[in-house]
C-alpha positions as MATLAB code, in Angstrom:
seq = 'MHSAAQTSPGVAQLEAEAQRKLAARDVNGALAIYEKLAQLEPKSASYQDEIGFLLAASQRTPEAVPHFERATQLDPKMATAWYHLGVARLICGDGKRGISDLQKATLLAPDHADYHFRLGSAYNDAGRYAVAIPELNKAAKKMTQEARLWEALGLALEKQKRYKEARTAYVRALELDPNNTAVRNDYAYVLVNAGDPMGGVAQFKKILERDPNNVNVQVNVGYAYIGAGDYKEAIRELSEVVRRYPEAGDAHYDLGIAYKQSDDLGNARTHLEQAVKLVPSLAEAHYVLATTYVDLGNTDKAIEQLRTAVAQRPGYSDAWFELGMILKDRGDTEGAIEALEKSVSLDGSDPGAFNTLGLLLR';
ca = [
     -12.237  -14.847   72.773;
     -10.187  -16.008   69.659;
      -6.806  -14.000   68.746;
      -6.375  -12.516   65.216;
      -3.968  -15.774   64.163;
      -6.691  -17.969   65.200;
     -10.065  -16.310   63.662;
      -8.440  -15.030   60.411;
      -9.007  -17.668   57.515;
      -5.424  -19.075   55.892;
      -4.295  -18.458   52.852;
      -4.894  -21.605   51.726;
      -8.774  -21.081   52.342;
      -8.889  -18.091   50.908;
      -7.486  -18.669   47.715;
     -10.327  -21.410   47.624;
     -12.854  -19.309   48.392;
     -11.520  -16.682   45.603;
     -11.811  -19.683   42.655;
     -15.342  -20.782   44.323;
     -16.287  -16.874   43.540;
     -14.560  -16.955   39.840;
     -16.531  -19.977   39.092;
     -19.326  -18.413   40.254;
     -18.314  -15.412   37.745;
     -18.302  -13.536   40.871;
     -15.607  -11.264   39.629;
     -15.973   -8.252   42.497;
     -15.962  -11.111   45.140;
     -13.047  -12.655   44.010;
     -11.351   -9.384   43.672;
     -11.854   -8.499   47.316;
     -10.638  -11.836   48.234;
      -7.512  -11.488   46.456;
      -7.243   -7.701   48.005;
      -6.921   -9.654   51.234;
      -4.469  -12.231   50.446;
      -2.115   -9.388   48.491;
      -2.422   -7.619   52.443;
      -1.590  -10.960   54.018;
       1.153  -11.389   51.370;
       2.467   -8.064   50.674;
       5.408   -9.803   48.620;
       3.432  -11.759   45.820;
       3.685  -10.678   42.802;
       1.201  -13.283   41.509;
      -1.696  -11.947   44.027;
      -0.796   -8.290   42.143;
      -1.219   -9.708   38.819;
      -4.226  -11.083   39.784;
      -6.006   -8.349   41.028;
      -4.565   -5.961   37.991;
      -6.459   -8.938   36.032;
      -9.338   -8.957   37.830;
      -9.770   -4.875   37.356;
      -9.057   -5.199   33.797;
     -11.776   -7.795   33.393;
     -13.979   -5.575   35.067;
     -13.249   -2.840   32.551;
     -10.937   -0.913   35.074;
      -8.076   -1.159   33.041;
      -6.132    1.997   34.265;
      -6.865    0.822   38.116;
      -5.414   -2.381   36.996;
      -1.800   -0.768   35.527;
      -0.077   -0.418   39.331;
      -1.155   -3.710   40.460;
       0.819   -5.067   37.146;
       3.657   -2.456   37.832;
       4.074   -3.796   41.255;
       3.986   -7.603   40.239;
       6.967   -7.085   37.595;
       8.600   -4.956   40.684;
       7.899   -7.793   42.734;
       9.250  -10.471   40.157;
      10.929   -8.607   37.551;
      10.949  -12.366   35.821;
       7.624  -13.037   35.712;
       6.560  -13.165   32.018;
       2.583  -12.954   32.780;
       2.741  -10.247   34.707;
       4.788   -8.304   32.050;
       2.712   -9.407   29.180;
      -0.324   -8.106   31.329;
       1.405   -4.737   31.819;
       2.013   -4.310   28.140;
      -1.425   -5.193   27.108;
      -3.156   -2.586   29.774;
      -0.647    0.155   28.697;
      -2.008   -0.759   25.120;
      -5.374   -0.358   26.112;
      -4.877    3.037   27.579;
      -3.061    4.535   24.697;
       0.349    3.954   25.960;
       1.960    2.360   22.883;
       5.489    3.175   23.765;
       5.719    1.377   27.175;
       3.201   -1.100   26.376;
       5.410   -2.584   23.300;
       8.130   -2.542   25.298;
       6.879   -4.417   28.457;
       5.375   -7.470   25.710;
       9.403   -7.017   24.278;
      10.087   -8.077   27.627;
       7.545  -10.485   28.094;
       8.685  -12.192   24.978;
      12.049  -12.454   26.132;
      11.086  -14.074   29.193;
       8.934  -16.448   27.451;
       9.976  -17.157   23.910;
       8.041  -20.052   22.938;
       4.769  -18.474   24.602;
       2.689  -17.531   20.980;
       0.036  -15.492   21.850;
       3.050  -12.768   23.803;
       4.641  -12.579   20.030;
       0.959  -12.232   18.285;
       0.229   -9.479   20.532;
       3.455   -7.855   20.220;
       3.486   -7.890   16.320;
      -0.266   -6.780   16.368;
       1.137   -3.649   18.745;
       4.207   -2.936   16.153;
       1.193   -3.302   13.319;
      -0.784   -0.608   15.190;
       2.353    1.505   15.372;
       3.083    1.323   11.756;
       5.840   -0.657   12.525;
       5.468   -3.257   10.207;
       9.034   -4.281    9.639;
       9.591   -5.452   12.761;
       5.890   -6.894   13.100;
       6.787   -9.732   10.461;
       9.094  -11.976   12.817;
       6.922  -11.499   15.528;
       4.021  -12.478   13.948;
       5.835  -15.286   11.889;
       6.893  -16.818   15.213;
       3.352  -16.756   16.503;
       2.252  -18.636   13.436;
       4.294  -21.524   13.685;
       1.968  -22.777   16.790;
      -1.293  -20.502   15.913;
      -2.073  -21.903   13.187;
      -5.859  -21.933   13.191;
      -5.797  -18.599   14.187;
      -7.467  -16.507   11.576;
      -6.749  -12.950   13.245;
      -3.024  -13.446   13.258;
      -3.143  -14.850    9.725;
      -4.532  -11.217    8.947;
      -2.132   -9.558   10.789;
       0.610  -11.047    9.372;
      -1.197  -10.407    6.015;
      -1.479   -6.584    6.959;
       2.435   -6.411    7.951;
       3.395   -8.123    4.626;
       1.095   -6.000    2.517;
       2.588   -2.707    3.979;
       6.167   -3.826    3.263;
       5.122   -4.649   -0.151;
       5.389   -8.319    0.178;
       2.725   -8.814   -1.714;
       3.251  -12.308   -2.675;
       3.734  -13.457    0.863;
       0.514  -11.437    1.768;
      -1.327  -13.431   -0.596;
      -0.381  -16.560    1.354;
      -1.409  -15.429    4.448;
      -4.691  -13.977    3.602;
      -5.736  -17.100    2.207;
      -4.976  -18.571    5.556;
      -7.196  -16.445    7.172;
     -10.092  -16.601    4.703;
      -9.421  -20.053    5.019;
     -10.425  -20.188    8.734;
     -12.443  -17.471    8.451;
     -14.254  -17.356    4.739;
     -17.457  -14.793    5.862;
     -14.590  -11.958    7.030;
     -15.036   -9.648    4.347;
     -12.905   -6.956    5.317;
      -9.971   -9.792    5.078;
     -11.085  -10.803    1.487;
     -10.878   -7.058    0.350;
      -7.542   -6.545    1.610;
      -6.541   -9.860    0.028;
      -8.169   -8.700   -3.191;
      -6.275   -5.976   -3.285;
      -2.924   -7.531   -2.963;
      -3.701   -9.866   -5.949;
      -4.282   -6.646   -7.873;
      -0.476   -5.547   -6.389;
       0.927   -8.500   -6.886;
       0.210   -8.594  -10.701;
      -3.339  -10.661  -10.470;
      -5.798   -7.547  -10.954;
      -8.377   -9.925  -12.577;
      -8.037  -12.407   -9.259;
      -8.726   -8.987   -7.346;
     -11.860   -8.092   -9.027;
     -13.257  -11.382   -8.598;
     -12.618  -11.453   -4.894;
     -14.265   -7.658   -4.332;
     -17.273   -9.094   -6.537;
     -17.516  -11.889   -4.005;
     -17.941   -9.162   -1.442;
     -20.628   -7.403   -3.138;
     -22.779  -10.952   -3.377;
     -22.974  -10.904   -0.016;
     -22.578   -6.529    0.395;
     -23.817   -5.200   -2.888;
     -24.060   -1.429   -1.388;
     -20.413   -1.680    0.275;
     -18.909    1.649   -1.938;
     -15.693    1.152   -0.975;
     -15.487   -2.606   -2.557;
     -17.143   -0.560   -5.573;
     -14.597    1.830   -5.752;
     -12.054   -1.284   -5.329;
     -13.071   -2.651   -8.630;
     -12.439   -0.191  -10.521;
      -9.470    0.147   -9.335;
      -8.354   -3.297   -9.903;
      -9.698   -2.938  -13.803;
      -6.923   -0.118  -13.918;
      -4.288   -2.435  -12.756;
      -5.727   -4.269  -15.371;
      -5.403   -1.419  -18.013;
      -8.993   -1.865  -19.307;
      -9.592    1.665  -18.518;
     -12.979    1.385  -20.107;
     -14.363   -1.125  -18.047;
     -12.851    1.098  -15.105;
     -14.378    4.245  -16.372;
     -18.075    2.327  -16.669;
     -17.897    1.160  -13.044;
     -16.665    3.972  -11.418;
     -18.850    6.202  -13.684;
     -21.786    4.357  -11.762;
     -20.552    4.655   -8.309;
     -20.184    8.307   -8.749;
     -23.682    8.416  -10.152;
     -24.779    6.742   -7.256;
     -22.865    8.713   -4.564;
     -21.496   11.726   -5.422;
     -19.667   12.207   -2.514;
     -17.622    9.165   -2.887;
     -14.204   11.050   -3.198;
     -12.050    8.214   -3.821;
     -14.222    7.128   -6.880;
     -13.782   10.250   -8.202;
      -9.800    9.836   -7.869;
      -9.758    6.747   -9.270;
     -12.322    7.398  -12.024;
      -9.711   10.707  -12.702;
      -7.111    8.217  -13.435;
      -9.033    6.064  -15.612;
     -10.017    8.884  -17.756;
      -6.143   10.462  -17.348;
      -4.678    6.876  -18.649;
      -7.487    7.143  -21.386;
      -5.937   10.608  -22.569;
      -9.597   12.238  -21.981;
      -7.694   15.179  -19.894;
     -11.033   16.999  -19.349;
     -13.065   14.168  -17.696;
      -9.828   13.629  -15.592;
      -9.808   16.972  -14.343;
     -12.839   17.486  -13.313;
     -13.335   14.475  -11.339;
      -9.882   14.979   -9.758;
     -11.102   18.111   -8.648;
     -13.748   16.670   -7.117;
     -11.475   14.549   -5.415;
      -9.269   16.972   -3.608;
     -12.524   18.700   -2.864;
     -13.982   15.767   -1.374;
     -11.031   14.468    0.090;
      -8.397   17.490    0.585;
      -5.862   15.209    2.760;
      -5.918   13.015   -0.090;
      -1.921   13.631   -1.317;
      -1.812   11.263   -4.501;
      -5.426   13.253   -5.544;
      -3.124   16.791   -5.635;
      -0.301   15.100   -7.322;
      -2.176   13.575   -9.940;
      -4.341   16.876  -10.297;
      -1.150   18.381  -11.070;
       0.269   16.303  -13.510;
      -3.093   16.638  -15.632;
      -2.807   20.519  -14.980;
       0.337   20.046  -16.783;
      -0.600   18.159  -19.673;
      -3.280   21.170  -20.098;
      -0.517   23.627  -20.077;
      -2.060   24.996  -16.624;
       1.742   25.467  -14.729;
       0.071   27.720  -12.051;
      -2.447   25.396  -11.095;
      -0.034   22.607  -11.211;
       2.564   24.190   -8.867;
      -0.617   24.741   -6.220;
      -1.498   21.379   -6.126;
       2.252   19.879   -5.568;
       2.898   22.680   -2.858;
      -0.413   21.104   -1.297;
       1.132   17.632   -1.724;
       4.444   17.840   -0.037;
       2.983   20.139    2.620;
       0.527   17.137    3.350;
       3.258   14.489    2.416;
       6.738   15.904    2.712;
       8.133   12.728    2.181;
       6.370   12.433   -1.122;
       9.862   12.409   -3.369;
       7.587   12.049   -6.929;
       5.722   15.574   -5.933;
       8.828   17.288   -4.854;
      10.356   15.945   -8.561;
       7.883   17.018  -10.206;
       7.611   20.542   -8.681;
      11.319   20.932   -9.303;
      10.963   20.686  -13.016;
       8.264   22.627  -13.400;
      10.315   25.339  -11.679;
      13.138   24.779  -13.862;
      10.908   25.051  -17.188;
       9.868   28.340  -15.750;
      13.229   29.626  -15.001;
      12.869   29.563  -11.182;
      16.465   28.022  -10.530;
      16.627   28.465   -6.987;
      13.538   27.228   -6.308;
      13.899   23.984   -8.669;
      17.106   23.373   -6.868;
      15.453   23.228   -3.538;
      12.638   21.001   -4.708;
      15.036   18.874   -6.423;
      17.576   18.509   -3.718;
      14.612   17.420   -1.569;
      13.500   14.791   -3.997;
      16.938   13.100   -4.140;
      17.412   13.644   -0.424;
      14.128   11.273   -0.122;
      14.906    8.983   -3.644;
      18.796    8.700   -4.529;
      18.085    6.306   -6.870;
      16.100    8.793   -9.159;
      18.798    9.520  -11.726;
      16.256   12.091  -13.172;
      16.375   14.484  -10.464;
      20.021   13.887   -9.341;
      20.899   14.697  -13.251;
      18.935   17.592  -13.354;
      20.152   18.686   -9.769;
      23.933   18.542  -11.112;
      23.410   20.853  -14.296;
      21.529   23.171  -12.275;
      24.119   23.199   -9.751;
      26.824   24.168  -12.288;
];
């Protein structure tokens, strides 16, 4: 009769068997072997990391997290384990801790471009675009042929209103993936905001050549014409969109703006009212509708729309300023002061709000 030490296969044989299972794409078989190895070598961080990786690859990410955690406890300097833990936590919806884990991975392995890319992408997902940019720039030095990286960098730069840099990133993304309509749409939008609205129109129309029924892009064509100051063409494009798709709230919003810029306040009001009905969460639509009501002499409705706008977006400084000015003109000094103080606290660079508030406080 053989002893346990004699009959149990050695660690090296088990590792070789696990590799054969992986080569044969037998993930469950490999997982079982690594679990045996982890029992034989309970202080091995690499086995815990491998178990976690195989669980995650089997769509069992929540089960993988404790193994990645154990790996980082056993070897706090194991960058791969921190990276896997961060990615797993992000997948499980734990963004805060996932980002913290990825930060540790990039500190331990600063030359690993994938880690910087994943951290930058996580920052993007969290709306932390300013800190995403340096991480994505680090990744871009090595991942020059990765379209997704240039797309992520373009997005972060766009959100920071660094439109010319965003344009460069999106151009690179499209060179690598020319059929990506989402990136082309973002690129066109950036062109409009970078002062090249007709370049934006051309890119939007390229998308429509492939996808003629894309309502969002049809609306964006109108938006680009507004950016170019060609309100007649914007009205023509957007009128056709709302005729074909009367429930397209964004189209009504942009059409309302085009009419307002053309001094056609009646049509502006009609389409902006439809926009806030169809997309009640669009704070900008409430604001523009309010300014239209002011132009039409209906300050009661203007106040109602502005209060809705600032309730939806408390940091909407322009809406607070407009509300304060209307209340001042109506003799509601207390209400005007409250609104203008809010406007100044959000945007201290606006001399109009600051000076008006100073006069009211005397």
